C-alpha positions in Angstrom: 88.0 148.6 151.6 90.5 145.8 151.4 87.6 143.2 151.6 85.8 144.9 148.7 89.0 144.9 146.5 89.7 141.2 147.4 86.1 140.2 146.5 86.2 142.1 143.2 89.5 140.5 142.4 88.2 137.0 143.2 85.0 137.7 141.2 87.0 139.0 138.2 89.3 136.0 138.2 86.4 133.6 138.5 84.7 135.3 135.5 88.0 135.1 133.5 88.5 131.4 134.2 84.9 130.6 133.5 85.1 132.5 130.2 88.3 130.6 129.2 86.8 127.3 130.2 83.7 128.0 128.1 85.9 129.0 125.1 87.8 125.7 125.4 84.8 123.4 125.4 82.3 125.1 123.1 82.6 123.7 119.5 83.2 126.5 117.0 85.5 125.3 114.2 83.6 123.5 111.3 85.6 120.5 110.1 85.5 117.3 108.3 86.2 114.9 111.1 87.7 111.4 111.2 86.6 109.7 114.4 87.8 106.5 115.9 85.0 104.0 115.1 81.8 105.3 116.6 83.4 106.6 119.9 83.4 110.3 119.0 87.2 110.4 119.6 88.7 112.7 116.9 91.7 111.1 115.2 92.1 113.7 112.5 90.3 116.5 110.8 90.3 119.0 107.9 89.3 122.5 108.9 86.6 123.8 106.6 85.9 127.4 105.6 84.5 128.5 102.2 85.4 125.2 100.4 83.2 122.4 101.7 83.9 119.9 99.0 86.3 116.9 99.2 87.0 113.7 97.4 88.0 110.3 98.6 90.3 108.3 96.2 91.1 104.7 96.6 92.4 101.7 94.6 89.6 99.2 94.0 90.6 95.8 95.5 89.4 93.7 92.5 90.2 95.7 89.3 93.1 97.6 90.9 92.3 101.0 89.4 91.4 104.3 91.1 87.9 105.2 92.2 87.1 108.7 93.2 84.0 109.6 95.2 83.1 113.4 95.3 81.4 114.9 98.3 80.2 118.2 99.7 79.0 119.3 103.1 75.5 120.7 103.0 74.3 123.7 104.9 72.7 121.5 107.6 75.9 119.5 108.1 75.1 116.4 106.0 77.5 114.8 103.6 76.3 114.7 100.0 77.9 112.4 97.5 77.5 114.1 94.1 79.8 112.2 91.8 81.6 108.9 91.3 84.5 108.3 88.9 85.9 104.9 88.0 87.6 103.0 85.2 86.1 99.5 85.1 82.7 97.9 85.4 83.1 95.0 87.7 82.1 93.7 91.1 81.3 96.6 93.5 80.9 99.2 90.8 77.6 100.5 89.4 76.7 99.6 85.8 74.5 102.6 85.2 73.2 105.8 86.7 70.1 105.8 88.9 67.0 108.0 88.4 68.0 111.7 88.3 71.7 110.9 87.8 73.7 111.2 84.6 76.1 108.6 83.3 79.1 109.8 81.2 82.1 108.3 79.6 85.2 110.5 78.9 88.9 109.7 78.3 88.5 106.0 79.3 86.8 106.8 82.6 83.2 106.5 83.7 81.3 109.1 85.7 78.1 109.1 87.5 77.1 112.7 88.0 74.2 114.6 89.7 74.2 112.1 92.5 72.2 113.1 95.6 73.2 110.6 98.3 72.9 112.2 101.7 74.6 110.8 104.8 74.9 112.2 108.4 78.2 110.3 108.4 79.8 107.3 106.7 82.3 104.6 107.9 85.5 103.7 106.2 88.3 101.2 107.1 91.6 102.6 106.1 93.2 100.2 103.7 96.1 98.0 104.8 97.3 96.5 101.6 96.6 98.5 98.4 93.6 100.7 98.8 95.7 103.8 99.6 92.7 105.8 100.8 93.4 109.5 100.0 91.4 112.6 100.7 91.6 115.2 98.0 91.0 118.7 99.4 91.6 121.9 97.5 93.2 119.9 94.7 95.9 118.4 97.0 96.2 114.7 98.0 96.4 113.7 101.6 96.9 109.9 102.1 95.0 108.9 105.2 97.6 106.3 106.1 100.0 109.1 107.0 97.8 110.3 109.9 95.6 107.3 110.7 96.9 103.7 111.2 96.0 101.4 108.3 93.3 99.0 109.2 91.5 101.5 111.5 87.8 101.9 111.2 86.8 105.6 111.1 83.6 107.4 111.0 83.7 110.5 108.7 81.3 113.4 109.5 81.1 117.1 109.4 80.9 118.8 112.8 82.2 121.7 114.8 85.2 121.1 117.1 86.3 122.8 120.3 89.9 123.7 121.1 90.5 120.4 123.1 89.3 118.2 120.2 91.5 120.1 117.8 94.5 119.6 120.1 93.8 115.9 120.5 93.3 115.3 116.7 95.7 115.8 113.8 95.0 118.5 111.3 95.5 116.6 108.1 96.4 119.8 106.2 99.5 120.5 108.4 
């Protein structure tokens, strides 16, 4: 009888530890992830739920005014750029909308709307001097230099994170 109870206890403990291990390593939390270069190492993330839109704002290095790129995460996990806002036509800025897009001018700013640029991910080097790369999420600004060292090359993508990845990375919203 004691052998049976001991076996059941060991079996039950093995099941519990296996279940916990699986919960820890299986990705489940959808997030906008900032990875170190192309290594897959999570530096920071923004947990996503209903709102899957975000913007990246930065100061253009030549004309020194803000540029805002608007994105949304698609149902299949791609990143779609749908709008661009800027103040000056100069080097590095478009001069008109492409086919299917709409160009607008309003209050001294230029907009390219209805963009449909899809990316599995995109790379960004966090500005060291004046770019001040900032994520705008749910109408709040989150300067990336507060969580990621300026000069760092990051890969931005949407993916599910497991508990370990969440513990290693920094939740930008906190």
